[in-house]
C-alpha positions as CSV (number, residue, x, y, z in Angstrom):
1,X,50.0,112.2,76.8
2,X,53.5,113.1,75.9
3,X,54.8,109.9,74.5
4,X,58.6,110.7,74.5
5,X,58.4,111.6,78.2
6,X,56.3,108.5,79.1
7,X,58.7,106.3,77.1
8,X,61.6,107.4,79.2
9,X,59.7,106.9,82.5
10,X,58.6,103.4,81.4
11,X,62.1,102.4,80.5
12,X,63.2,103.6,84.0
13,X,60.5,101.3,85.4
14,X,58.0,104.0,86.4
15,X,54.5,103.3,85.1
16,X,52.6,105.7,87.3
17,X,52.3,108.5,84.7
18,X,51.1,106.1,82.1
19,X,48.4,104.6,84.3
20,X,47.3,108.1,85.3
21,X,46.0,108.7,81.8
22,X,44.0,105.4,81.6
23,X,40.7,107.3,81.4
24,X,41.7,109.3,78.4
25,X,39.5,108.6,75.3
26,X,42.5,108.1,73.0
27,X,44.4,106.1,75.7
28,X,44.4,102.6,74.0
29,X,45.6,103.9,70.6
30,X,48.3,106.0,72.2
31,X,49.5,103.3,74.5
32,X,49.7,100.8,71.6
33,X,51.9,103.3,69.6
34,X,54.1,103.5,72.7
35,X,54.4,99.8,73.2
36,X,55.3,99.2,69.6
37,X,58.4,101.4,70.1
38,X,59.6,99.7,73.3
39,X,61.9,96.7,73.6
40,X,59.9,93.5,73.8
41,X,60.5,92.9,77.6
42,X,59.4,96.5,78.4
43,X,56.3,96.2,76.2
44,X,55.3,92.9,77.8
45,X,55.9,94.3,81.3
46,X,53.9,97.5,80.6
47,X,51.0,95.6,79.0
48,X,50.7,93.3,82.0
49,X,50.6,96.3,84.3
50,X,47.6,97.8,82.6
51,X,44.1,97.3,84.0
52,X,42.4,94.2,82.6
53,X,39.6,96.2,81.0
54,X,42.2,98.4,79.3
55,X,44.3,95.4,78.1
56,X,41.6,94.2,75.6
57,X,41.2,97.7,74.1
58,X,45.0,98.2,73.8
59,X,45.5,94.7,72.4
60,X,43.4,95.4,69.3
61,X,45.6,98.3,68.3
62,X,48.9,96.5,68.6
63,X,50.9,95.1,65.7
64,X,50.3,91.4,65.1
65,X,53.8,90.3,66.0
66,X,53.5,91.9,69.4
67,X,50.0,90.5,69.9
68,X,51.4,87.0,69.4
69,X,54.2,87.6,71.9
70,X,51.7,88.9,74.5
71,X,49.5,85.9,74.1
72,X,52.5,83.5,74.4
73,X,53.8,85.4,77.5
74,X,50.6,85.7,79.4
75,X,49.1,82.9,81.5
76,X,46.6,80.9,79.5
77,X,43.6,82.2,81.4
78,X,44.5,85.8,80.9
79,X,45.3,85.3,77.2
80,X,42.0,83.5,76.7
81,X,40.2,86.3,78.4
82,X,41.7,88.9,76.0
83,X,41.0,86.9,72.9
84,X,37.5,86.1,73.9
85,X,36.7,89.7,74.7
86,X,38.0,91.2,71.5
87,X,35.5,92.6,68.9
88,X,34.8,90.0,66.3
89,X,36.6,92.0,63.5
90,X,39.7,92.5,65.8
91,X,39.7,88.8,66.6
92,X,39.4,88.0,62.9
93,X,42.3,90.3,62.1
94,X,44.4,88.6,64.7
95,X,43.7,85.1,63.3
96,X,44.2,86.2,59.7
97,X,47.7,87.2,60.6
98,X,48.6,83.6,61.8
99,X,50.0,80.7,59.9
100,X,48.1,77.4,59.8
101,X,49.7,75.9,62.9
102,X,49.3,79.1,64.8
103,X,45.6,79.2,64.0
104,X,45.2,75.7,65.4
105,X,47.1,76.6,68.5
106,X,45.4,79.9,69.3
107,X,41.9,78.7,68.5
108,X,42.2,76.6,71.7
109,X,42.1,79.9,73.7
110,X,38.6,80.6,72.5
111,X,35.4,79.4,74.0
112,X,33.0,77.4,71.8
113,X,30.8,80.3,70.8
114,X,33.7,82.5,69.7
115,X,35.5,79.5,68.0
116,X,32.4,78.9,65.9
117,X,32.1,82.6,65.2
118,X,35.7,82.8,64.1
119,X,35.3,79.8,61.8
120,X,32.3,81.7,60.3
121,X,34.3,84.9,59.8
122,X,37.2,83.0,58.3
123,X,34.9,81.8,55.6
124,X,34.3,78.2,56.6
125,X,30.8,77.0,55.6
126,X,28.3,75.9,58.3
127,X,28.5,72.3,57.3
128,X,32.3,72.1,56.9
129,X,34.6,70.0,59.1
130,X,36.1,73.3,60.4
131,X,33.1,73.2,62.8
132,X,34.2,69.9,64.3
133,X,38.0,70.3,64.2
134,X,39.9,69.5,67.4
135,X,42.9,71.8,67.5
136,X,44.3,70.1,70.6
137,X,46.8,67.8,68.9
138,X,50.5,67.1,69.0
139,X,52.7,66.4,65.9
140,X,56.1,64.9,65.7
141,X,59.0,65.2,63.3
142,X,60.3,62.4,61.1
143,X,63.9,62.8,62.2
144,X,63.0,62.1,65.9
145,X,63.6,58.8,67.4
146,X,60.6,56.8,68.7
147,X,61.9,57.4,72.3
148,X,62.0,61.2,71.7
149,X,58.5,61.1,70.1
150,X,57.1,59.1,72.9
151,X,58.5,61.5,75.5
152,X,57.1,64.4,73.6
153,X,53.7,62.8,73.4
154,X,53.7,62.0,77.1
155,X,54.4,65.7,77.9
156,X,52.0,67.3,75.4
157,X,49.3,64.9,74.2
158,X,46.1,64.6,76.1
159,X,44.4,61.2,76.5
160,X,41.6,61.4,73.9
161,X,40.4,59.7,70.7
162,X,42.8,61.8,68.8
163,X,45.8,60.2,70.6
164,X,45.3,56.9,68.8
165,X,47.1,58.4,65.8
166,X,50.2,60.5,65.7
167,X,50.9,62.9,62.9
168,X,54.2,63.7,61.3
169,X,54.9,67.2,60.0
170,X,57.8,69.0,58.4
171,X,59.4,72.3,59.6
172,X,56.6,74.2,58.0
173,X,53.9,72.2,59.7
174,X,52.9,70.4,56.5
175,X,51.5,66.9,57.0
176,X,53.8,64.1,55.9
177,X,52.2,61.0,57.4
178,X,50.0,59.5,60.1
179,X,51.1,56.6,62.3
180,X,49.1,54.4,64.6
181,X,50.2,54.8,68.2
182,X,50.8,51.0,68.3
183,X,53.8,51.4,66.0
184,X,55.6,53.4,68.7
185,X,55.0,50.6,71.2
186,X,55.9,47.7,68.9
187,X,59.1,49.2,67.5
188,X,62.6,49.7,69.0
189,X,63.0,53.1,70.8
190,X,66.1,53.8,68.8
191,X,64.4,53.8,65.5
192,X,63.4,57.1,63.9
193,X,59.9,58.1,63.0
194,X,60.9,58.0,59.4
195,X,61.8,54.3,59.7
196,X,58.3,53.3,60.6
197,X,56.5,55.7,58.1
198,X,54.7,54.1,55.2
199,X,54.0,57.3,53.3
200,X,50.2,56.8,53.1
201,X,47.8,58.9,55.0
202,X,44.1,59.8,54.8
203,X,43.2,63.4,55.5
204,X,40.3,66.0,55.3
205,X,40.5,69.4,53.9
206,X,39.3,72.3,56.1
207,X,36.7,73.1,53.4
208,X,35.3,69.6,53.2
209,X,31.7,69.1,54.2
210,X,30.6,67.0,57.1
211,X,29.0,64.6,54.7
212,X,32.4,64.1,53.0
213,X,34.0,63.4,56.3
214,X,31.4,60.8,57.2
215,X,32.1,59.0,53.9
216,X,35.9,59.2,54.5
217,X,35.6,57.7,58.0
218,X,33.4,54.8,56.6
219,X,35.8,54.1,53.7
220,X,39.0,54.0,55.8
221,X,37.7,52.8,59.2
222,X,39.7,55.4,61.1
223,X,39.1,56.8,64.7
224,X,40.7,60.2,63.8
225,X,41.5,62.0,60.6
226,X,43.9,65.0,60.2
227,X,42.5,68.2,58.8
228,X,44.7,70.4,56.5
229,X,44.4,73.6,54.6
230,X,44.9,74.0,50.8
231,X,48.7,74.1,51.5
232,X,48.6,70.8,53.3
233,X,49.4,72.4,56.7
234,X,48.1,70.4,59.6
235,X,45.3,72.4,61.4
236,X,43.8,69.8,63.7
237,X,42.0,66.5,63.8
238,X,38.4,65.3,63.6
239,X,37.4,62.2,65.7
240,X,35.0,59.4,65.0
241,X,32.8,60.2,68.1
242,X,32.1,63.7,66.7
243,X,31.3,62.1,63.3
244,X,28.9,59.6,64.9
245,X,27.1,62.5,66.7
246,X,26.9,64.4,63.4
247,X,25.7,61.4,61.5
248,X,23.0,60.7,64.0
249,X,21.8,64.3,64.1
250,X,21.8,64.5,60.3
251,X,19.9,61.2,59.9
252,X,17.3,62.3,62.5
253,X,16.8,65.6,60.8
254,X,16.4,64.0,57.4
255,X,13.9,61.5,58.7
256,X,11.8,64.2,60.3
257,X,11.9,66.4,57.2
258,X,11.0,63.6,54.9
259,X,8.0,62.9,57.1
260,X,6.8,66.4,56.3
261,X,7.7,68.5,59.3
262,X,10.5,70.9,60.3
263,X,13.4,69.3,62.0
264,X,13.2,69.4,65.8
265,X,15.9,71.4,67.6
266,X,15.7,69.2,70.7
267,X,14.7,65.5,71.4
268,X,10.9,64.8,71.0
269,X,10.4,64.4,74.8
270,X,12.1,67.7,75.5
271,X,10.3,69.7,72.8
272,X,7.6,72.0,74.3
273,X,4.1,71.2,73.1
274,X,3.4,74.4,71.2
275,X,6.9,74.2,69.6
276,X,6.1,70.7,68.4
277,X,2.7,72.0,67.0
278,X,4.5,74.8,65.2
279,X,7.0,72.4,63.6
280,X,4.2,70.1,62.3
281,X,1.6,72.7,61.4
282,X,3.5,74.4,58.7
283,X,3.9,71.5,56.3
284,X,0.4,70.2,57.2
285,X,-1.1,73.5,56.1
286,X,1.0,73.5,52.9
287,X,-0.1,69.9,52.2
288,X,-3.7,70.7,52.9
289,X,-3.7,73.6,50.5
290,X,-1.9,71.6,47.9
291,X,-4.4,68.7,48.2
292,X,-7.2,71.1,47.4
293,X,-5.9,70.6,43.8
294,X,-7.2,67.1,44.2
295,X,-10.7,68.3,44.9
296,X,-10.3,70.6,41.8
297,X,-9.3,67.7,39.7
298,X,-12.3,65.6,40.9
299,X,-14.6,68.5,40.2
300,X,-13.3,68.6,36.7
301,X,-14.4,65.0,36.2
302,X,-17.7,65.4,38.0
303,X,-19.8,64.4,35.0
304,X,-17.8,61.2,34.6
305,X,-18.3,60.4,38.2
306,X,-22.1,61.0,38.0
307,X,-22.3,58.7,35.0
308,X,-20.1,55.9,36.5
309,X,-20.2,56.1,40.3
310,X,-18.3,52.8,40.3
311,X,-15.2,54.7,39.4
312,X,-15.2,56.5,42.8
313,X,-14.8,53.1,44.6
314,X,-11.3,52.8,43.2
315,X,-10.0,56.3,43.9
316,X,-8.4,55.5,47.2
317,X,-6.7,52.5,45.6
318,X,-5.4,54.6,42.7
319,X,-4.1,57.5,44.9
320,X,-2.5,55.3,47.5
321,X,-0.7,53.2,44.9
322,X,0.8,56.3,43.2
323,X,1.7,57.9,46.5
324,X,3.4,54.7,47.8
325,X,5.4,54.2,44.7
326,X,6.5,57.8,44.7
327,X,7.5,57.7,48.4
328,X,9.5,54.5,47.7
329,X,11.4,56.0,44.8
330,X,12.1,59.3,46.7
331,X,13.4,57.4,49.8
332,X,15.8,55.3,47.6
333,X,17.1,58.3,45.7
334,X,17.5,60.6,48.7
335,X,19.4,57.9,50.6
336,X,21.6,57.1,47.5
337,X,22.5,60.8,47.2
338,X,23.3,61.1,50.9
339,X,25.7,58.1,50.5
340,X,27.3,59.7,47.4
341,X,26.1,56.8,45.3
342,X,24.2,59.2,43.0
343,X,24.4,62.8,42.0
344,X,22.1,65.0,39.9
345,X,24.3,64.3,36.9
346,X,23.0,60.7,37.0
347,X,19.4,61.7,36.3
348,X,19.2,59.9,32.9
349,X,20.4,56.7,34.4
350,X,17.9,57.0,37.3
351,X,15.1,58.0,34.9
352,X,15.6,54.9,32.7
353,X,15.8,52.6,35.7
354,X,12.7,54.0,37.3
355,X,10.6,54.0,34.2
356,X,11.2,50.2,33.8
357,X,10.8,49.8,37.6
358,X,7.5,51.7,37.4
359,X,6.3,49.7,34.4
360,X,7.1,46.4,36.2
361,X,5.6,47.4,39.5
362,X,2.5,48.9,37.7
363,X,1.9,45.6,35.8
364,X,2.1,43.7,39.1
365,X,-0.4,46.0,40.9
366,X,-2.5,46.3,37.7
367,X,-2.8,42.6,37.4
368,X,-3.8,42.3,41.1
369,X,-6.4,45.0,40.6
370,X,-7.8,43.2,37.5
371,X,-7.9,39.9,39.3
372,X,-9.6,41.5,42.3
373,X,-12.5,42.9,40.2
374,X,-12.8,39.6,38.3
375,X,-13.0,37.5,41.4
376,X,-15.4,39.9,43.2
377,X,-17.6,39.9,40.1
378,X,-17.8,36.1,39.7
379,X,-18.2,35.6,43.5
380,X,-20.9,38.3,43.6
381,X,-19.0,40.2,46.3
382,X,-19.3,43.4,44.4
383,X,-21.7,45.8,46.1
384,X,-22.9,47.7,44.2
385,X,-22.4,45.3,41.2
386,X,-19.9,46.3,38.5
387,X,-22.5,45.4,35.9
388,X,-22.1,44.1,32.4
389,X,-19.1,46.3,31.8
390,X,-17.1,44.8,34.6
391,X,-14.3,43.7,32.3
392,X,-13.8,47.2,30.9
393,X,-13.7,48.5,34.5
394,X,-11.0,45.9,35.3
395,X,-9.0,46.9,32.2
396,X,-9.3,50.6,33.2
397,X,-7.9,49.8,36.6
398,X,-5.1,47.7,35.1
399,X,-3.9,50.4,32.7
400,X,-4.5,53.2,35.2
401,X,-2.3,51.6,37.8
402,X,0.5,51.0,35.3
403,X,0.4,54.7,34.3
404,X,0.1,56.0,37.9
405,X,2.8,53.8,39.4
406,X,5.1,54.7,36.5
407,X,4.4,58.4,37.1
408,X,4.9,57.9,40.9
409,X,8.3,56.3,40.6
410,X,9.4,58.8,38.0
411,X,8.2,61.8,40.1
412,X,9.6,60.3,43.3
413,X,13.1,59.8,41.8
414,X,13.3,63.0,39.7
415,X,12.0,65.6,42.3
416,X,14.8,64.9,44.8
417,X,17.4,65.2,42.1
418,X,15.9,68.4,40.8
419,X,15.8,69.9,44.3
420,X,19.5,68.9,44.8
421,X,20.3,70.5,41.5
422,X,18.7,73.7,42.8
423,X,20.8,73.5,46.0
424,X,17.7,72.8,48.1
425,X,17.4,70.0,50.7
426,X,15.7,67.0,49.0
427,X,14.7,65.5,52.3
428,X,12.9,68.7,53.4
429,X,10.7,69.1,50.4
430,X,10.4,65.8,48.5
431,X,7.6,64.2,50.5
432,X,5.1,67.1,50.2
433,X,6.0,67.7,46.5
434,X,5.7,64.0,45.6
435,X,2.5,63.6,47.6
436,X,0.7,66.5,46.0
437,X,2.0,65.9,42.5
438,X,1.2,62.2,42.4
439,X,-2.3,62.7,44.0
440,X,-3.4,65.3,41.5
441,X,-1.9,63.8,38.4
442,X,-2.9,60.3,39.5
443,X,-6.6,61.4,39.3
444,X,-6.1,63.0,36.0
445,X,-4.4,59.8,34.6
446,X,-7.2,57.6,36.1
447,X,-10.1,59.5,34.7
448,X,-8.3,60.1,31.3
449,X,-7.8,56.3,31.0
450,X,-11.4,55.7,32.1
451,X,-12.7,58.2,29.6
452,X,-10.8,56.5,26.8
453,X,-11.7,52.8,27.6
454,X,-15.3,53.4,28.8
455,X,-16.3,55.8,26.1
456,X,-19.6,54.7,24.6
457,X,-20.4,52.4,27.5
458,X,-20.5,53.8,31.0
459,X,-19.3,57.3,29.8
């Protein structure tokens, strides 16, 4: 291709020679060089005349300024087709060249898959509000009258949840205020937007997590919140309906994981049978292998069991009390951390509180266990009989339950905080860890207490 000759022909309105070279291997790069040297109108006209399959290839070579002009000049459908068919790195390069408001505007041209991928490539974490941002919004200026703002909204704003609030920006797109739409209706049309501003607004940062957004919506009871970048440039909005969907999905996932299974990707009734088995089998196998430690612990105390078989009667009681207290504590702490009431830095406060809670609960259960053995002994309901050392057995159960419940509450509260500290999901792992740890250590505590109290009598 002889670029100088082609340039003259194009300026004369003759594109035939240019199109004749469309199958050349270096055609996109050469055409892009040519378009960059032409006046804007000629560049746009020439680009539009190219075959659609060539337009995408040429577009990736163009200067960013010309790329934006082409996107603005083309019909929305064609501009969307080009941006969606770019290579991911070329698409990222295009969006990296944009300002905050431009990013919000041009993201609307992408389909959902490419929009999510673009957010990924732009460095937004998977659980950031960037994944939920609605870039289809309209902002107003503070110097406009209410009548001008209303006319602008009627022309550009879609009827959606985001339309309940209007956002005020300056000439650089920086957020100044948010105003309920009712203020436009209840004030005189001649007033300016600045007259009805209160200077207070609630916003989200593009890097905020979805959990942060959920908390913010709860705190301020909003139906939509603006999202800005670090320079306070308005990028879009997040609406309450999206937050409710995310909160429901998050709660469902945590409940499933806390029950000791991988979170389902679809509703239960739509999950294929073998997929459901696969989601459940993994943790069951891990729990089964872990609970083998319980058998090991019991084997270690086989001599004690042979000497005092009566101890075996209370093993289910002991294990269930420890597991239940651990599950209670884990549930409370996981939920408190999810609601931002606690963080791993509060471990000492939680430990002190759970030690006293465990001691109190252990005394309650221990007293009930002691009374149960006493009543069964005096009423002769104990089969086989507890024998002459029934009181020592009752005291063993009393102190064992105190120790096991205290250990259960301590383990159940500390394990989620430790997992959170290690940047692991507490809900996903706490239940198996707590169950295994409390079961095994509960037996050790039980037999250790029994060996101490019953030494010289049954043992």
